[in-house]
Biopython code that builds the backbone (N, CA, C, O; Angstrom):
import numpy as np
from Bio.PDB.StructureBuilder import StructureBuilder

atoms = [
    (1, "UNK", "N", (8.386, 214.440, 36.724)),
    (1, "UNK", "CA", (7.817, 214.465, 34.778)),
    (1, "UNK", "C", (7.356, 213.354, 34.767)),
    (1, "UNK", "O", (7.797, 212.297, 35.217)),
    (2, "UNK", "N", (5.756, 213.779, 33.842)),
    (2, "UNK", "CA", (5.142, 212.877, 33.913)),
    (2, "UNK", "C", (5.247, 212.303, 32.244)),
    (2, "UNK", "O", (4.262, 211.737, 31.770)),
    (3, "UNK", "N", (6.702, 212.523, 31.271)),
    (3, "UNK", "CA", (6.543, 212.365, 30.043)),
    (3, "UNK", "C", (7.697, 212.029, 29.927)),
    (3, "UNK", "O", (8.440, 212.995, 30.094)),
    (4, "UNK", "N", (8.445, 210.711, 29.627)),
    (4, "UNK", "CA", (9.415, 210.235, 29.613)),
    (4, "UNK", "C", (10.365, 211.023, 28.264)),
    (4, "UNK", "O", (11.591, 211.127, 28.301)),
    (5, "UNK", "N", (9.796, 211.349, 27.515)),
    (5, "UNK", "CA", (10.136, 211.454, 26.539)),
    (5, "UNK", "C", (9.838, 212.848, 26.468)),
    (5, "UNK", "O", (9.638, 213.264, 25.327)),
    (6, "UNK", "N", (9.744, 213.829, 27.571)),
    (6, "UNK", "CA", (10.219, 215.169, 27.536)),
    (6, "UNK", "C", (11.548, 215.206, 28.045)),
    (6, "UNK", "O", (12.135, 216.288, 28.016)),
    (7, "UNK", "N", (12.052, 214.320, 28.453)),
    (7, "UNK", "CA", (13.309, 213.930, 29.259)),
    (7, "UNK", "C", (14.283, 213.733, 27.731)),
    (7, "UNK", "O", (14.138, 212.687, 27.099)),
    (8, "UNK", "N", (15.312, 214.870, 27.194)),
    (8, "UNK", "CA", (16.066, 214.232, 26.372)),
    (8, "UNK", "C", (17.369, 213.303, 26.702)),
    (8, "UNK", "O", (18.094, 213.031, 25.745)),
    (9, "UNK", "N", (17.606, 212.957, 27.587)),
    (9, "UNK", "CA", (18.618, 211.915, 27.904)),
    (9, "UNK", "C", (18.246, 210.898, 27.784)),
    (9, "UNK", "O", (19.206, 210.142, 27.637)),
    (10, "UNK", "N", (16.957, 210.188, 27.750)),
    (10, "UNK", "CA", (15.681, 209.185, 28.112)),
    (10, "UNK", "C", (15.984, 209.061, 26.411)),
    (10, "UNK", "O", (16.655, 208.145, 25.935)),
    (11, "UNK", "N", (15.428, 210.040, 25.685)),
    (11, "UNK", "CA", (14.773, 209.784, 24.228)),
    (11, "UNK", "C", (16.535, 209.563, 23.493)),
    (11, "UNK", "O", (16.693, 208.668, 22.662)),
    (12, "UNK", "N", (17.744, 210.465, 23.910)),
    (12, "UNK", "CA", (19.176, 210.000, 23.443)),
    (12, "UNK", "C", (19.166, 208.579, 23.352)),
    (12, "UNK", "O", (19.221, 207.917, 22.316)),
    (13, "UNK", "N", (19.066, 208.030, 24.908)),
    (13, "UNK", "CA", (19.410, 206.672, 25.408)),
    (13, "UNK", "C", (18.299, 205.652, 24.580)),
    (13, "UNK", "O", (18.545, 204.450, 24.690)),
    (14, "UNK", "N", (17.368, 205.947, 23.944)),
    (14, "UNK", "CA", (16.262, 204.996, 22.859)),
    (14, "UNK", "C", (17.025, 205.042, 21.562)),
    (14, "UNK", "O", (17.395, 204.133, 20.819)),
    (15, "UNK", "N", (17.187, 206.640, 21.478)),
    (15, "UNK", "CA", (18.167, 206.426, 19.986)),
    (15, "UNK", "C", (19.014, 205.379, 20.021)),
    (15, "UNK", "O", (18.819, 204.294, 19.474)),
    (16, "UNK", "N", (20.070, 205.730, 20.740)),
    (16, "UNK", "CA", (21.427, 204.915, 20.528)),
    (16, "UNK", "C", (20.864, 203.019, 20.474)),
    (16, "UNK", "O", (21.522, 202.208, 19.822)),
    (17, "UNK", "N", (19.696, 202.634, 21.202)),
    (17, "UNK", "CA", (19.468, 200.977, 20.990)),
    (17, "UNK", "C", (19.375, 201.137, 19.330)),
    (17, "UNK", "O", (19.947, 200.240, 18.710)),
    (18, "UNK", "N", (18.778, 202.086, 18.607)),
    (18, "UNK", "CA", (18.667, 201.723, 17.391)),
    (18, "UNK", "C", (17.611, 200.805, 16.718)),
    (18, "UNK", "O", (17.577, 200.112, 15.701)),
    (19, "UNK", "N", (16.795, 201.095, 17.698)),
    (19, "UNK", "CA", (15.242, 200.002, 17.637)),
    (19, "UNK", "C", (14.017, 201.259, 17.265)),
    (19, "UNK", "O", (14.106, 202.457, 17.534)),
    (20, "UNK", "N", (12.986, 200.613, 16.632)),
    (20, "UNK", "CA", (12.319, 201.640, 16.184)),
    (20, "UNK", "C", (10.488, 201.079, 16.870)),
    (20, "UNK", "O", (9.382, 201.619, 16.900)),
    (21, "UNK", "N", (10.953, 199.984, 17.237)),
    (21, "UNK", "CA", (9.738, 199.333, 18.428)),
    (21, "UNK", "C", (9.872, 199.576, 19.394)),
    (21, "UNK", "O", (11.093, 199.509, 19.533)),
    (22, "UNK", "N", (9.335, 199.931, 20.565)),
    (22, "UNK", "CA", (9.125, 200.406, 21.515)),
    (22, "UNK", "C", (7.945, 200.026, 22.608)),
    (22, "UNK", "O", (6.765, 200.376, 22.648)),
    (23, "UNK", "N", (8.843, 199.040, 23.618)),
    (23, "UNK", "CA", (7.207, 198.403, 25.157)),
    (23, "UNK", "C", (7.312, 199.818, 25.983)),
    (23, "UNK", "O", (8.271, 200.582, 25.880)),
    (24, "UNK", "N", (6.469, 199.982, 26.600)),
    (24, "UNK", "CA", (6.200, 201.406, 27.794)),
    (24, "UNK", "C", (4.800, 200.856, 28.565)),
    (24, "UNK", "O", (3.660, 200.435, 28.370)),
    (25, "UNK", "N", (6.005, 201.268, 29.808)),
    (25, "UNK", "CA", (5.121, 201.079, 30.720)),
    (25, "UNK", "C", (5.059, 202.562, 31.744)),
    (25, "UNK", "O", (5.929, 203.420, 31.603)),
    (26, "UNK", "N", (4.084, 202.705, 32.627)),
    (26, "UNK", "CA", (4.238, 204.025, 33.238)),
    (26, "UNK", "C", (3.262, 203.854, 34.535)),
    (26, "UNK", "O", (2.204, 203.232, 34.432)),
    (27, "UNK", "N", (3.651, 204.400, 35.666)),
    (27, "UNK", "CA", (3.227, 204.641, 37.095)),
    (27, "UNK", "C", (1.210, 204.676, 36.648)),
    (27, "UNK", "O", (0.288, 204.145, 37.267)),
    (28, "UNK", "N", (1.182, 205.318, 35.677)),
    (28, "UNK", "CA", (-0.115, 205.394, 35.652)),
    (28, "UNK", "C", (-0.213, 206.055, 34.034)),
    (28, "UNK", "O", (0.347, 207.022, 33.518)),
    (29, "UNK", "N", (-1.255, 204.991, 33.482)),
    (29, "UNK", "CA", (-1.421, 204.454, 32.193)),
    (29, "UNK", "C", (-2.104, 205.952, 31.327)),
    (29, "UNK", "O", (-1.993, 206.189, 30.124)),
    (30, "UNK", "N", (-2.687, 206.658, 32.190)),
    (30, "UNK", "CA", (-3.525, 207.583, 31.094)),
    (30, "UNK", "C", (-2.055, 208.788, 30.855)),
    (30, "UNK", "O", (-1.685, 209.441, 29.878)),
    (31, "UNK", "N", (-1.707, 208.697, 31.784)),
    (31, "UNK", "CA", (-0.543, 210.016, 31.984)),
    (31, "UNK", "C", (0.909, 209.509, 31.455)),
    (31, "UNK", "O", (1.064, 209.576, 30.235)),
    (32, "UNK", "N", (1.815, 209.092, 32.103)),
    (32, "UNK", "CA", (2.980, 208.523, 32.013)),
    (32, "UNK", "C", (3.101, 207.553, 30.885)),
    (32, "UNK", "O", (3.761, 207.804, 29.877)),
    (33, "UNK", "N", (2.618, 206.730, 31.026)),
    (33, "UNK", "CA", (2.545, 206.081, 29.522)),
    (33, "UNK", "C", (2.095, 206.370, 28.112)),
    (33, "UNK", "O", (2.765, 206.300, 27.082)),
    (34, "UNK", "N", (0.525, 206.790, 28.301)),
    (34, "UNK", "CA", (-0.029, 207.536, 26.996)),
    (34, "UNK", "C", (0.806, 208.754, 26.471)),
    (34, "UNK", "O", (0.900, 209.023, 25.273)),
    (35, "UNK", "N", (1.330, 209.378, 27.353)),
    (35, "UNK", "CA", (1.795, 210.844, 26.632)),
    (35, "UNK", "C", (3.570, 210.105, 25.874)),
    (35, "UNK", "O", (3.969, 210.074, 24.710)),
    (36, "UNK", "N", (4.043, 209.752, 26.822)),
    (36, "UNK", "CA", (5.374, 208.953, 26.110)),
    (36, "UNK", "C", (5.163, 208.230, 24.955)),
    (36, "UNK", "O", (6.088, 207.996, 24.177)),
    (37, "UNK", "N", (4.085, 207.871, 24.777)),
    (37, "UNK", "CA", (4.014, 206.923, 23.730)),
    (37, "UNK", "C", (3.040, 207.631, 22.226)),
    (37, "UNK", "O", (3.140, 207.149, 21.098)),
    (38, "UNK", "N", (2.267, 208.672, 22.530)),
    (38, "UNK", "CA", (2.239, 209.453, 21.752)),
    (38, "UNK", "C", (3.432, 210.287, 21.686)),
    (38, "UNK", "O", (3.239, 210.924, 20.650)),
    (39, "UNK", "N", (4.351, 210.601, 22.080)),
    (39, "UNK", "CA", (5.290, 211.672, 21.608)),
    (39, "UNK", "C", (5.997, 210.476, 20.904)),
    (39, "UNK", "O", (5.980, 210.545, 19.675)),
    (40, "UNK", "N", (6.578, 209.457, 21.417)),
    (40, "UNK", "CA", (7.569, 208.813, 20.564)),
    (40, "UNK", "C", (6.633, 208.007, 19.520)),
    (40, "UNK", "O", (7.199, 206.936, 19.297)),
    (41, "UNK", "N", (5.917, 208.060, 19.090)),
    (41, "UNK", "CA", (4.791, 207.932, 17.783)),
    (41, "UNK", "C", (5.161, 208.680, 16.619)),
    (41, "UNK", "O", (5.330, 208.397, 15.433)),
    (42, "UNK", "N", (5.259, 210.051, 17.536)),
    (42, "UNK", "CA", (5.290, 211.630, 16.565)),
    (42, "UNK", "C", (6.716, 211.546, 16.255)),
    (42, "UNK", "O", (6.882, 212.047, 15.143)),
    (43, "UNK", "N", (7.617, 211.208, 16.662)),
    (43, "UNK", "CA", (8.827, 211.032, 16.436)),
    (43, "UNK", "C", (9.483, 209.530, 15.282)),
    (43, "UNK", "O", (10.549, 209.202, 14.759)),
    (44, "UNK", "N", (8.433, 209.145, 15.343)),
    (44, "UNK", "CA", (8.428, 207.887, 14.396)),
    (44, "UNK", "C", (8.671, 206.445, 14.823)),
    (44, "UNK", "O", (8.899, 205.524, 14.039)),
    (45, "UNK", "N", (8.604, 206.353, 16.065)),
    (45, "UNK", "CA", (8.699, 205.219, 16.814)),
    (45, "UNK", "C", (7.395, 204.342, 16.284)),
    (45, "UNK", "O", (6.413, 204.722, 15.646)),
    (46, "UNK", "N", (7.639, 203.431, 16.631)),
    (46, "UNK", "CA", (6.030, 202.383, 16.931)),
    (46, "UNK", "C", (6.258, 201.656, 18.272)),
    (46, "UNK", "O", (6.875, 200.610, 18.477)),
    (47, "UNK", "N", (5.515, 202.584, 19.262)),
    (47, "UNK", "CA", (5.657, 202.185, 20.829)),
    (47, "UNK", "C", (3.966, 201.121, 20.746)),
    (47, "UNK", "O", (3.043, 201.095, 19.932)),
    (48, "UNK", "N", (4.186, 200.541, 21.752)),
    (48, "UNK", "CA", (3.062, 199.631, 22.348)),
    (48, "UNK", "C", (3.231, 199.698, 24.083)),
    (48, "UNK", "O", (4.216, 199.384, 24.751)),
    (49, "UNK", "N", (2.140, 200.129, 24.459)),
    (49, "UNK", "CA", (1.788, 200.452, 25.869)),
    (49, "UNK", "C", (1.478, 198.734, 26.742)),
    (49, "UNK", "O", (0.516, 197.980, 26.591)),
    (50, "UNK", "N", (2.442, 198.605, 27.447)),
    (50, "UNK", "CA", (1.999, 197.365, 28.307)),
    (50, "UNK", "C", (0.695, 197.809, 29.089)),
    (50, "UNK", "O", (1.008, 198.599, 29.979)),
    (51, "UNK", "N", (-0.398, 197.608, 29.054)),
    (51, "UNK", "CA", (-1.331, 197.712, 29.716)),
    (51, "UNK", "C", (-1.268, 197.409, 31.235)),
    (51, "UNK", "O", (-1.431, 198.111, 32.233)),
    (52, "UNK", "N", (-0.909, 195.819, 30.999)),
    (52, "UNK", "CA", (-0.996, 195.558, 32.337)),
    (52, "UNK", "C", (0.382, 196.030, 33.169)),
    (52, "UNK", "O", (0.443, 195.800, 34.377)),
    (53, "UNK", "N", (0.981, 196.394, 32.793)),
    (53, "UNK", "CA", (2.077, 196.665, 33.849)),
    (53, "UNK", "C", (1.978, 198.521, 34.276)),
    (53, "UNK", "O", (2.876, 199.184, 34.795)),
    (54, "UNK", "N", (0.690, 198.969, 33.881)),
    (54, "UNK", "CA", (0.645, 200.154, 34.300)),
    (54, "UNK", "C", (-0.638, 200.472, 35.110)),
    (54, "UNK", "O", (-1.770, 200.251, 34.678)),
    (55, "UNK", "N", (-0.319, 201.090, 36.503)),
    (55, "UNK", "CA", (-1.844, 201.677, 37.045)),
    (55, "UNK", "C", (-2.276, 202.776, 36.745)),
    (55, "UNK", "O", (-1.870, 203.591, 35.917)),
    (56, "UNK", "N", (-3.353, 202.803, 37.628)),
    (56, "UNK", "CA", (-4.487, 204.309, 36.944)),
    (56, "UNK", "C", (-5.076, 204.411, 38.255)),
    (56, "UNK", "O", (-5.397, 203.574, 39.099)),
    (57, "UNK", "N", (-5.130, 205.717, 38.190)),
    (57, "UNK", "CA", (-6.119, 206.031, 39.435)),
    (57, "UNK", "C", (-7.835, 206.006, 39.539)),
    (57, "UNK", "O", (-8.516, 206.516, 40.429)),
    (58, "UNK", "N", (-8.250, 205.333, 38.475)),
    (58, "UNK", "CA", (-9.899, 205.079, 38.428)),
    (58, "UNK", "C", (-9.669, 204.837, 37.197)),
    (58, "UNK", "O", (-8.751, 205.089, 36.417)),
    (59, "UNK", "N", (-11.011, 204.110, 37.130)),
    (59, "UNK", "CA", (-11.736, 203.558, 35.915)),
    (59, "UNK", "C", (-11.936, 204.543, 34.867)),
    (59, "UNK", "O", (-11.941, 204.393, 33.645)),
    (60, "UNK", "N", (-12.109, 205.633, 35.617)),
    (60, "UNK", "CA", (-12.690, 206.757, 34.096)),
    (60, "UNK", "C", (-11.253, 207.777, 33.471)),
    (60, "UNK", "O", (-10.982, 208.607, 32.604)),
    (61, "UNK", "N", (-10.774, 207.187, 34.358)),
    (61, "UNK", "CA", (-9.154, 207.686, 33.756)),
    (61, "UNK", "C", (-8.502, 206.700, 32.823)),
    (61, "UNK", "O", (-8.076, 207.164, 31.765)),
    (62, "UNK", "N", (-8.371, 205.533, 33.027)),
    (62, "UNK", "CA", (-8.169, 204.809, 32.222)),
    (62, "UNK", "C", (-8.704, 204.519, 31.029)),
    (62, "UNK", "O", (-8.055, 204.091, 30.075)),
    (63, "UNK", "N", (-10.294, 204.809, 31.038)),
    (63, "UNK", "CA", (-11.033, 204.574, 30.104)),
    (63, "UNK", "C", (-10.825, 206.104, 29.008)),
    (63, "UNK", "O", (-11.176, 206.051, 27.829)),
    (64, "UNK", "N", (-10.447, 206.907, 29.389)),
    (64, "UNK", "CA", (-10.113, 208.381, 28.811)),
    (64, "UNK", "C", (-8.903, 208.273, 28.233)),
    (64, "UNK", "O", (-8.732, 208.712, 27.096)),
    (65, "UNK", "N", (-7.635, 207.516, 29.119)),
    (65, "UNK", "CA", (-6.629, 207.505, 28.317)),
    (65, "UNK", "C", (-6.344, 206.564, 27.471)),
    (65, "UNK", "O", (-5.237, 206.592, 26.935)),
    (66, "UNK", "N", (-7.321, 205.464, 27.142)),
    (66, "UNK", "CA", (-7.487, 204.574, 26.043)),
    (66, "UNK", "C", (-8.157, 205.067, 24.594)),
    (66, "UNK", "O", (-7.839, 204.862, 23.423)),
    (67, "UNK", "N", (-9.240, 205.818, 25.234)),
    (67, "UNK", "CA", (-9.812, 206.452, 23.833)),
    (67, "UNK", "C", (-9.072, 207.456, 23.539)),
    (67, "UNK", "O", (-9.297, 207.792, 22.377)),
    (68, "UNK", "N", (-7.979, 208.361, 24.239)),
    (68, "UNK", "CA", (-6.909, 209.239, 23.466)),
    (68, "UNK", "C", (-5.994, 209.113, 23.040)),
    (68, "UNK", "O", (-5.467, 210.021, 22.396)),
    (69, "UNK", "N", (-5.241, 207.539, 23.285)),
    (69, "UNK", "CA", (-4.375, 206.378, 22.131)),
    (69, "UNK", "C", (-4.735, 205.897, 20.723)),
    (69, "UNK", "O", (-3.914, 205.751, 19.818)),
    (70, "UNK", "N", (-6.325, 205.620, 20.619)),
    (70, "UNK", "CA", (-6.968, 205.364, 19.913)),
    (70, "UNK", "C", (-7.303, 206.363, 19.255)),
    (70, "UNK", "O", (-6.765, 206.221, 18.157)),
    (71, "UNK", "N", (-7.869, 207.287, 19.269)),
    (71, "UNK", "CA", (-8.392, 208.718, 18.532)),
    (71, "UNK", "C", (-6.599, 208.682, 17.752)),
    (71, "UNK", "O", (-6.274, 208.207, 16.664)),
    (72, "UNK", "N", (-5.996, 209.156, 18.470)),
    (72, "UNK", "CA", (-4.572, 209.588, 17.792)),
    (72, "UNK", "C", (-3.730, 208.464, 16.569)),
    (72, "UNK", "O", (-2.794, 208.908, 15.904)),
    (73, "UNK", "N", (-4.180, 207.090, 16.412)),
    (73, "UNK", "CA", (-3.480, 206.133, 16.274)),
    (73, "UNK", "C", (-3.908, 205.894, 14.521)),
    (73, "UNK", "O", (-3.406, 204.968, 13.884)),
]
sb = StructureBuilder()
sb.init_structure("model")
sb.init_model(0)
sb.init_chain("A")
sb.init_seg("    ")
for serial, (resi, resn, name, xyz) in enumerate(atoms, 1):
    if name == "N":
        sb.init_residue(resn, " ", resi, " ")
    sb.init_atom(name, np.array(xyz, "f"), 0.0, 1.0, " ", f" {name:<3s}", serial, name[0])
structure = sb.get_structure()
């Protein structure tokens, strides 16, 4: 699974915290972390991706992930 927000159990645990600000990281920034952040934002959360805690397979993919995140904000 590349998007933790697709896992109903994960989302349920996040909701149980009662918090609306999230700090996310993932194996890859451009997929794992970005997709979860975009989905969480559309559900009313305020996600922040810890870029330094995420990997990437290439500089170009990282830049594309950054562009996608900024475009949706």
